[in-house]
C-alpha positions as CSV (number, residue, x, y, z in Angstrom):
1,M,84.3,116.8,114.0
2,E,87.7,117.7,115.4
3,T,89.3,114.7,113.8
4,F,87.6,115.6,110.4
5,N,89.3,119.1,110.6
6,Y,92.7,117.5,111.1
7,R,92.1,115.1,108.3
8,L,91.2,118.1,106.1
9,V,94.5,119.7,107.1
10,S,96.3,116.6,106.0
11,F,94.5,116.6,102.6
12,F,95.4,120.3,101.9
13,G,98.9,119.5,103.2
14,F,99.1,116.9,100.3
15,L,98.2,119.6,97.8
16,I,100.6,122.1,99.2
17,L,103.5,119.6,99.2
18,V,102.8,118.7,95.6
19,S,102.9,122.5,94.7
20,I,106.2,122.9,96.6
21,A,107.7,120.1,94.7
22,W,106.9,121.8,91.3
23,I,107.8,125.3,92.5
24,T,111.2,124.3,93.8
25,G,112.0,122.2,90.8
26,T,112.8,123.0,87.2
27,R,109.2,124.0,86.4
28,K,109.4,122.3,83.1
29,R,106.4,120.7,81.2
30,I,105.2,117.7,83.2
31,K,104.0,114.4,81.8
32,I,100.4,114.5,83.0
33,E,99.8,110.8,82.6
34,T,102.6,110.0,85.1
35,I,101.4,112.7,87.6
36,L,97.8,111.6,87.5
37,G,98.7,107.9,87.6
38,S,100.9,108.5,90.7
39,I,98.2,110.4,92.5
40,F,95.6,107.7,91.6
41,L,97.8,104.8,92.7
42,S,99.0,106.5,96.0
43,W,95.5,107.4,97.1
44,T,94.1,104.0,96.0
45,L,96.7,102.2,98.1
46,G,95.9,104.5,101.0
47,I,92.1,103.9,100.7
48,L,92.7,100.2,100.6
49,T,94.9,100.4,103.6
50,F,92.6,102.5,105.9
51,W,89.0,102.1,104.7
52,F,88.6,98.4,104.0
53,A,88.3,95.9,106.8
54,E,89.9,93.2,104.6
55,S,93.0,95.4,104.3
56,R,93.2,95.9,108.0
57,V,93.0,92.1,108.4
58,A,95.8,91.8,105.9
59,L,97.9,94.4,107.7
60,T,97.4,92.6,111.0
61,W,98.4,89.3,109.3
62,I,101.6,91.0,107.9
63,N,102.3,92.6,111.3
64,N,101.9,89.3,113.2
65,N,104.1,87.4,110.8
66,L,106.8,90.0,110.7
67,I,106.9,90.0,114.5
68,A,107.1,86.2,114.4
69,L,110.1,86.4,112.1
70,I,111.8,88.8,114.4
71,D,111.1,86.5,117.4
72,A,112.6,83.7,115.3
73,S,115.7,85.7,114.7
74,H,116.1,86.3,118.4
75,K,116.6,82.5,119.1
76,G,120.0,82.6,117.4
77,S,121.1,85.8,119.0
78,I,120.0,84.6,122.5
79,F,122.0,81.4,121.9
80,I,125.1,83.5,121.0
81,F,124.8,86.5,123.3
82,G,122.7,85.2,126.2
83,P,121.0,87.8,128.4
84,L,122.6,90.6,126.3
85,A,120.1,89.7,123.5
86,L,117.0,89.7,125.8
87,G,114.7,92.7,125.5
88,P,113.8,94.7,128.7
89,G,111.7,92.6,131.1
90,Q,112.6,89.2,129.4
91,T,114.3,86.3,131.1
92,L,116.2,83.2,130.0
93,P,114.7,79.7,130.9
94,D,117.1,79.6,133.9
95,G,115.7,82.9,135.2
96,T,118.6,85.1,134.1
97,P,117.1,88.6,133.5
98,S,117.8,91.1,130.7
99,I,120.3,93.8,131.4
100,G,118.1,96.3,129.5
101,F,118.1,97.5,125.9
102,V,121.3,97.0,123.9
103,L,121.0,98.0,120.2
104,A,123.9,95.9,119.0
105,F,122.8,92.7,120.5
106,Q,119.0,93.0,120.3
107,V,118.5,94.7,116.9
108,F,121.4,94.0,114.6
109,P,120.9,90.1,114.7
110,S,117.4,90.8,113.2
111,V,119.1,92.7,110.3
112,I,121.4,89.7,109.7
113,F,118.5,87.2,109.8
114,F,116.3,89.3,107.4
115,S,119.2,89.8,105.0
116,A,119.9,86.1,104.9
117,L,116.1,85.3,104.4
118,L,115.8,87.8,101.6
119,A,118.8,86.4,99.9
120,G,117.3,82.9,100.1
121,L,114.0,84.1,98.6
122,Y,115.9,85.7,95.7
123,Q,117.9,82.5,95.2
124,L,114.6,80.6,94.9
125,G,113.3,83.1,92.4
126,I,110.4,84.1,94.6
127,M,111.3,87.8,95.1
128,Q,111.9,88.3,91.3
129,K,108.3,87.3,90.6
130,I,107.0,89.7,93.2
131,V,109.2,92.5,91.9
132,Q,108.2,91.8,88.3
133,L,104.5,92.0,89.3
134,F,105.0,95.4,90.9
135,S,107.1,96.5,87.9
136,K,104.3,95.8,85.5
137,V,101.8,97.8,87.6
138,F,104.1,100.8,87.8
139,S,105.0,100.7,84.2
140,R,101.4,100.5,82.9
141,I,99.7,102.8,85.4
142,L,102.5,105.4,85.9
143,F,103.9,105.3,82.3
144,L,107.5,104.8,83.5
145,S,110.4,103.4,81.6
146,G,111.2,99.7,82.2
147,A,114.3,100.5,84.2
148,E,112.5,102.9,86.5
149,S,109.7,100.5,87.1
150,L,112.0,97.6,87.9
151,A,114.2,99.7,90.3
152,A,111.2,101.2,92.0
153,S,109.7,97.8,92.6
154,A,113.0,96.4,94.0
155,N,113.1,99.3,96.5
156,L,110.2,97.7,98.3
157,F,112.5,95.0,99.4
158,V,116.1,96.2,99.2
159,G,118.1,99.5,99.5
160,I,121.2,100.4,97.5
161,E,121.0,96.9,96.0
162,S,118.1,98.1,93.9
163,G,120.6,99.9,91.7
164,L,122.0,96.5,90.7
165,T,118.7,95.6,89.1
166,V,119.2,98.2,86.4
167,R,123.0,98.3,86.4
168,P,123.3,97.7,82.6
169,Y,121.1,100.9,82.0
170,L,122.5,103.3,84.5
171,S,125.0,104.9,82.1
172,K,122.2,105.8,79.7
173,M,119.4,106.7,82.2
174,T,118.2,110.3,82.0
175,H,118.6,112.8,84.8
176,S,114.9,112.4,85.6
177,E,115.2,108.6,85.7
178,L,118.2,108.9,88.1
179,L,116.3,111.3,90.4
180,T,113.3,108.9,90.5
181,L,115.6,106.0,91.3
182,M,117.3,107.8,94.1
183,T,114.1,109.3,95.5
184,C,112.5,105.8,95.7
185,M,115.7,104.6,97.4
186,M,115.6,107.3,100.1
187,A,111.8,107.5,100.6
188,T,111.3,103.8,101.4
189,V,112.9,101.3,103.8
190,S,114.3,97.9,102.9
191,S,113.0,94.7,104.3
192,T,116.4,94.0,105.8
193,V,116.3,96.8,108.3
194,M,112.5,97.0,108.9
195,G,112.9,94.8,112.0
196,I,114.8,97.6,113.7
197,Y,111.8,99.9,113.5
198,V,109.4,97.2,114.6
199,I,111.5,96.5,117.7
200,S,111.8,100.2,118.5
201,L,108.0,100.9,118.4
202,Q,106.1,97.7,119.0
203,N,105.7,98.3,122.7
204,V,104.0,101.7,122.1
205,F,102.5,101.0,118.7
206,P,101.6,97.2,118.4
207,N,100.5,97.3,114.8
208,I,103.7,99.1,113.6
209,A,104.9,96.3,111.3
210,G,101.9,96.3,109.0
211,H,101.9,100.1,108.7
212,L,105.6,100.1,107.8
213,V,104.9,97.8,104.9
214,S,102.0,100.0,103.8
215,A,104.1,103.1,104.2
216,S,106.9,101.8,101.9
217,L,104.3,100.7,99.3
218,I,102.5,104.1,99.2
219,S,105.8,105.9,99.2
220,I,106.7,104.5,95.8
221,P,104.0,106.3,93.8
222,C,104.5,109.4,96.1
223,S,108.3,109.3,95.3
224,I,107.5,109.1,91.5
225,L,105.0,111.9,91.8
226,I,107.4,114.3,93.6
227,S,110.4,113.5,91.5
228,K,108.6,113.9,88.2
229,L,107.1,117.2,89.4
230,F,110.6,118.4,90.5
231,Y,112.4,117.2,87.4
232,P,110.0,116.1,84.6
233,E,111.2,113.7,81.9
234,L,112.5,115.8,79.0
235,K,113.9,113.0,76.9
236,Q,112.9,109.6,75.6
237,P,114.3,107.0,78.1
238,E,116.0,104.1,76.4
239,T,113.9,101.5,78.2
240,F,110.5,103.2,77.8
241,G,107.7,100.8,77.0
242,K,109.9,97.8,77.8
243,L,109.9,95.5,80.9
244,Y,113.0,93.8,82.3
245,E,113.6,91.0,84.8
246,D,116.0,91.1,87.7
247,K,118.3,88.2,87.2
248,N,121.3,89.6,89.2
249,N,120.4,87.9,92.5
250,I,120.4,84.2,91.4
251,S,123.7,82.4,92.0
252,H,124.1,79.1,90.2
253,S,127.4,78.4,92.0
254,T,126.6,78.7,95.7
255,G,123.0,77.3,95.8
256,L,120.4,78.0,98.5
257,I,122.7,77.4,101.6
258,G,125.4,79.5,100.1
259,S,123.0,82.3,99.3
260,L,121.7,82.3,102.9
261,V,125.2,82.5,104.2
262,D,126.2,85.3,101.8
263,G,123.0,87.1,102.7
264,G,123.9,86.8,106.4
265,Y,127.4,88.3,105.6
266,Q,125.7,91.1,103.8
267,G,123.5,91.7,106.9
268,V,126.7,91.9,109.0
269,K,128.0,94.6,106.7
270,I,124.7,96.5,106.9
271,S,124.7,96.3,110.7
272,I,128.3,97.5,110.9
273,G,127.4,100.3,108.4
274,I,124.5,101.4,110.6
275,A,126.6,101.3,113.7
276,T,129.4,103.2,112.0
277,V,127.1,105.9,110.7
278,L,125.4,106.3,114.1
279,I,128.7,106.6,116.0
280,I,130.1,109.1,113.5
281,V,126.9,111.2,113.1
282,L,126.0,111.3,116.8
283,G,129.6,112.2,117.7
284,L,129.7,115.0,115.1
285,E,126.3,116.2,116.3
286,A,127.6,116.4,119.9
287,L,130.6,118.3,118.7
288,F,128.4,120.8,116.7
289,D,126.2,121.2,119.8
290,L,129.3,122.1,121.8
291,V,130.0,124.9,119.3
292,L,126.4,126.1,119.5
293,G,126.7,126.1,123.2
294,I,128.9,129.2,122.9
295,L,125.9,131.1,121.7
296,P,123.3,132.6,124.1
297,D,120.4,130.3,125.1
298,F,117.1,130.6,123.3
299,N,114.0,130.7,125.6
300,G,116.1,129.4,128.4
301,Q,117.4,126.4,126.4
302,P,120.7,125.9,124.7
303,L,120.8,125.7,120.9
304,S,121.4,122.3,119.3
305,A,121.6,120.9,115.8
306,V,118.3,119.0,116.3
307,K,116.6,122.1,117.6
308,L,117.7,124.1,114.5
309,L,116.5,121.4,112.1
310,G,113.3,121.1,114.1
311,W,112.6,124.8,113.5
312,L,113.2,124.3,109.7
313,T,110.8,121.3,109.6
314,Y,108.2,123.0,111.8
315,P,106.1,124.4,108.9
316,F,106.1,121.0,107.2
317,T,105.0,119.3,110.4
318,I,101.9,121.5,110.5
319,L,100.9,120.2,107.1
320,L,100.7,116.6,108.3
321,G,97.4,117.3,110.3
322,L,98.7,116.7,113.8
323,R,97.3,118.4,116.9
324,P,98.9,121.8,117.7
325,E,100.3,120.5,121.0
326,E,102.1,117.8,119.0
327,W,103.8,120.1,116.5
328,E,107.0,120.9,118.5
329,A,107.8,117.3,119.5
330,A,107.0,116.0,116.0
331,S,109.2,118.7,114.2
332,Q,112.1,117.9,116.5
333,I,111.9,114.2,115.6
334,L,111.5,114.9,111.9
335,G,114.4,117.3,112.0
336,S,116.6,114.9,113.9
337,R,116.3,112.3,111.1
338,F,118.4,114.4,108.7
339,I,121.5,113.9,110.8
340,E,120.7,111.1,113.4
341,T,119.1,108.8,110.8
342,E,115.6,107.3,110.9
343,V,116.7,104.6,113.4
344,S,117.4,107.2,116.0
345,A,114.2,109.1,115.1
346,Y,112.0,106.1,115.5
347,F,113.6,105.4,118.9
348,S,113.0,109.1,119.9
349,L,109.4,108.7,118.8
350,A,109.0,105.6,121.0
351,A,110.7,107.3,123.9
352,Q,108.4,110.4,123.6
353,Q,105.3,108.2,123.6
354,A,106.5,105.9,126.4
355,T,107.4,108.7,128.8
356,N,105.1,111.6,127.9
357,N,102.3,109.9,125.9
358,A,103.0,112.8,123.5
359,F,100.9,111.6,120.5
360,T,97.4,110.2,119.9
361,L,97.1,106.9,118.0
362,R,96.3,108.8,114.8
363,S,99.3,111.0,115.2
364,M,101.6,108.0,116.0
365,T,100.4,106.5,112.7
366,I,101.1,109.7,110.8
367,M,104.6,110.0,112.3
368,T,105.3,106.4,111.5
369,Y,104.6,107.0,107.8
370,A,106.5,110.3,107.8
371,L,109.6,108.8,109.2
372,C,109.6,105.7,107.0
373,G,112.5,106.4,104.7
374,F,116.3,106.8,104.5
375,V,115.9,110.6,104.4
376,H,119.2,111.7,105.9
377,I,122.7,112.9,105.0
378,A,124.4,109.6,105.7
379,S,122.1,107.6,103.4
380,M,122.5,110.2,100.7
381,G,126.3,109.6,100.9
382,I,125.9,105.9,100.8
383,F,123.6,105.9,97.8
384,V,125.6,108.5,95.9
385,G,128.8,106.5,96.6
386,G,127.2,103.2,95.7
387,L,125.8,104.4,92.4
388,S,129.0,106.2,91.5
389,V,130.9,102.9,91.8
390,L,128.4,101.3,89.5
391,V,128.7,104.0,86.9
392,P,131.8,106.1,87.6
393,S,131.5,108.1,84.3
394,R,128.4,109.9,85.8
395,A,129.7,110.4,89.4
396,N,129.5,114.2,89.3
397,E,125.9,114.2,88.0
398,I,124.9,111.5,90.6
399,S,126.3,113.8,93.3
400,I,124.0,116.6,92.2
401,V,121.0,114.1,91.9
402,G,121.8,113.0,95.4
403,L,121.2,116.5,96.9
404,Q,118.0,116.8,94.9
405,A,116.9,113.4,96.1
406,L,117.4,114.4,99.7
407,W,114.8,117.1,99.2
408,T,112.4,115.1,97.0
409,S,112.5,112.1,99.3
410,F,111.7,114.3,102.3
411,L,108.7,115.7,100.5
412,A,107.7,112.2,99.4
413,T,107.6,110.7,102.9
414,L,105.6,113.7,104.1
415,L,103.2,113.2,101.2
416,T,102.7,109.6,102.3
417,A,102.0,110.8,105.9
418,C,99.5,113.3,104.6
419,I,97.6,110.5,102.8
420,A,97.6,108.5,106.0
421,G,96.4,111.5,107.9
422,S,93.6,112.2,105.4
423,L,92.3,108.7,105.5
424,I,92.6,107.5,109.1
425,I,89.0,107.3,110.4
C-alpha cells in the first residue's frame, strides 16, 4: 500500500510537470494531436518496459550485451595502460592489482570504443535503417515534421551529431522545431557515452544498462511533449508530412576500417571534451564555493553551489515519488547535474548508495531515469555552439533556444522519471 501511494505521487507529478511546462511557456494554442500522441507513446513505452515479462527479458538481454561490449573495450585499454585500466578489485593475469578507480583510464577507453563501433554500424548502413524506423513512428504517431522526426530518432544514438542529420533544413526550421531538436538532444544520452554511466553504477545497480536504454527511448516523446507545450508550433514546417533519410554518415572514400578509425578519433575528442568540461566546471564550482564560504553557515554547514541548486530542485524531487527520507540526497544530486554534468551526478548517486544505502531499488531506478540526459550548462554551450556553426545566420536565436531547452529538457527527464515511478511494481 505504501508503494502504491508513492506511485500515485509519481503519477500526479507527471500531471504537475506537464502543467508547469505550459504555464512557463508561451501559452499559445497547442496541437492536440502531438500532445496526446506524445503522452500515449511515452506511457506505452513505460508500460512495455515495466509491466511485461518479455520486456524485462529484453532489457536484461540489452543490459548483458552492453556490459559485454564494455568488457570487450577494456581488453584494449588494459593492453595499453596495464593496471591503470583495471577496475577496483581486479587483477592482471600475472597478479598485478588495480590501483583503484581512475576515470581517464577506465572509462574514456569505452567512449572511444563505442564511438568507433557506432561509426562502423553507420558505415554499414545498419544505424540508418534503425533511425528511419523510429523516424516513421514519431512522424505518424506524434504528427511531427520529417526533420523533427529524423533528428529525434538520431538522438537515441548520437548527441550533437544528430544536428547533422537535418543540416540542410536547419536554416528554415521554425522556433518550435529548433526547441524540440535541442530538448531531445539534452534530455537523452548518446550511445557513445552510455558506457560511462554503466561503469559508474553497475556495482550498486546491476541492471543499469537496460534501464538507460529505456530511459533514453521514453525521453524522446517526453521531450516532444514538453517542448510542444512550452512553445507550440505556430507555423507550417517545411518538412511536415515528409520523411527523410540520414545519408551523412556513409563515407565512400574511407570504407569500414577508415570509419572505425575515424569514429575512434571522434571518441578521443569526446573524451577530451568531457575531461575538459569536468576540469573547468569543477574548478569554477570550487572557486564559487570559496566565495560562498565568506557567508555565514546554514544549519551548521557551509553554503555551496550544489547545496543552492539542491534547494531549487527540492520541490521537483518531491514530485518524483521518492520516500521523504530520500528527498534531500536526491535533490542535491539532481541540482549538482546542472553544473557538474550527469557524469559526476551518476558517480555521486553510486557513492551515496555504496556508502549509505541511501535509496531503495525503486528510488534508484527513478533517479537513474531522472539523471539520464545532458541537462547541464556545459552541454547547453556545446549544443548551442555546434548548431550555430552549422547555421551561423541563426546563432542569436539558437542561443535563446538553448536557454529554453535547458529548462524543457530538465522537465522532460523528470517526466520520464515520473513515468518510471508510476509504473514500477
